[in-house]
C-alpha positions in Angstrom: 8.5 -4.3 12.6 8.0 -1.0 10.8 6.8 0.0 7.4 9.0 -0.9 4.4 8.7 0.3 0.9 10.2 -2.1 -1.6 10.1 -3.1 -5.2 7.1 -5.3 -6.1 7.8 -8.9 -6.8 5.8 -11.6 -8.7 5.4 -13.2 -5.3 3.2 -10.2 -4.3 0.7 -11.0 -7.1 -2.2 -12.0 -4.8 -1.9 -8.9 -2.6 -1.5 -6.6 -5.6 -4.6 -8.1 -7.3 -6.5 -7.5 -4.1 -5.3 -3.9 -3.8 -6.2 -3.2 -7.4 -9.6 -4.6 -6.7 -10.0 -2.0 -3.9 -9.3 0.7 -6.5 -12.1 -0.8 -8.7 -9.8 -2.7 -11.1 -10.8 -6.3 -10.7 -7.6 -8.2 -11.6 -6.8 -11.9 -12.0 -3.9 -12.9 -9.9 -2.3 -14.7 -12.9 -2.1 -11.4 -14.8 -0.1 -9.5 -12.2 3.4 -11.0 -12.7 3.4 -10.5 -16.5 2.2 -6.9 -16.0 5.0 -6.3 -13.5 7.5 -7.8 -16.0 6.3 -5.5 -18.8 6.4 -2.4 -16.6 10.0 -3.2 -15.5 11.0 -3.7 -19.2 9.8 -0.2 -20.1 11.5 1.3 -17.0 8.6 1.9 -14.7 8.8 1.4 -11.0 6.3 -0.5 -8.9 6.6 -0.6 -5.2 4.7 -2.1 -2.4 4.3 -1.0 1.2 4.9 -3.9 3.6 3.9 -3.8 7.3 4.7 -6.8 9.5 5.3 -9.0 6.4 1.9 -8.0 4.9 1.6 -6.1 1.7 -0.7 -3.2 2.6 -0.1 -0.7 -0.3 1.0 -0.2 -3.9 2.3 2.6 -6.0 3.4 2.7 -9.7 5.5 5.4 -11.4 5.8 5.9 -15.1 8.3 8.7 -16.3 8.3 9.8 -19.9 9.6 12.6 -22.1 7.1 15.3 -22.9 6.9 18.0 -25.6 5.7 20.5 -22.9 8.7 20.3 -20.6 12.5 20.0 -21.1 12.6 17.2 -18.5 10.4 14.1 -18.2 7.0 14.0 -16.4 6.3 11.3 -13.9 2.8 9.8 -13.6 1.7 7.9 -10.5 -0.4 5.2 -12.1 -1.8 3.1 -9.3 -1.7 4.3 -5.7 -3.7 2.4 -3.1 -3.5 1.5 0.5 -5.5 -1.5 1.9 -8.8 -0.2 3.4 -7.9 -1.7 6.8 -4.7 0.4 6.9 -5.8 3.8 5.6 -5.0 6.8 7.8 -1.7 5.2 9.1 0.7 7.2 7.0 1.3 4.5 4.4 -0.2 6.5 1.5 2.1 9.4 2.4 5.1 7.1 2.5 4.2 5.7 -1.0 3.8 9.2 -2.4 7.1 10.3 -0.9 8.8 7.2 -2.5 7.3 8.1 -5.9 8.4 11.7 -5.5 11.9 10.6 -4.6 12.0 8.3 -7.6 10.7 11.1 -9.9 13.4 13.5 -8.6 16.1 10.8 -9.1 14.9 10.6 -12.7 15.1 14.4 -13.0 11.4 14.8 -13.7 9.9 18.3 -14.0 6.5 17.2 -12.8 4.8 14.6 -10.7 1.1 14.0 -11.4 -1.7 11.5 -11.1 -5.3 11.1 -12.4 -8.2 10.2 -10.2 -11.9 9.4 -10.6 -14.2 12.3 -9.8 -16.1 10.2 -7.3 -13.1 9.6 -5.1 -13.4 12.6 -2.8 -11.6 10.9 0.1 -8.6 10.4 -2.2 -8.8 14.0 -3.4 -8.5 15.3 0.1 -5.5 13.0 0.7 -3.8 14.2 -2.4 -4.1 17.8 -1.2 -2.7 16.8 2.2 0.4 15.3 0.6 1.1 18.4 -1.5 -0.5 17.6 -4.8 -2.5 20.4 -6.4 -5.7 19.9 -8.5 -5.0 21.4 -11.9 -7.6 20.1 -14.4 -9.9 17.4 -15.6 -9.3 14.1 -17.3 -11.2 12.9 -20.4 -11.0 9.2 -21.4 -12.3 6.8 -24.0 -12.2 3.1 -23.5 -10.7 1.4 -26.5 -11.7 -2.2 -27.6 
C-alpha cells in the first residue's frame, strides 16, 4: 500500500496525540476529537498521512483574511511526521497537500512558524520551497 493523505478523524486521536507529543505538545488523547471538531467548525483543514493503515503524519491549515493582502493567508499550524518515518517523503506530501488546499482557497500566502531550536525542520522547509522571512514573538496567556 502507498501513502494516503486524508482528512483527520476522531478515530485518529491516539495517533494524533502521539504526533503532537513528538512536536513537544503533550496532548491528552481525549482532547483531540473536540479540538478536531472545533477546527472543522471554523473551516480549518486537518489531514493525516497514512502508510499501510498507520497514521504517520499530520498537518493543519488555517486560512484567514488579512489586512495586508487582498486574498487570505494560509497558516500551517501543526506539521509533523513520525520520527520513525522521517526522510521518506511524507512531510513533502503533507506540505504539498496544504499548499494545494491554500491555492483552492485562493490564498495569497502560505506560511508557518517554527521554534528556533528546530534546525532540522528549518532545513526541510527550505527543501520544500518555503523561505525564511522573519522571527516570531510570543507570549503565553493564562
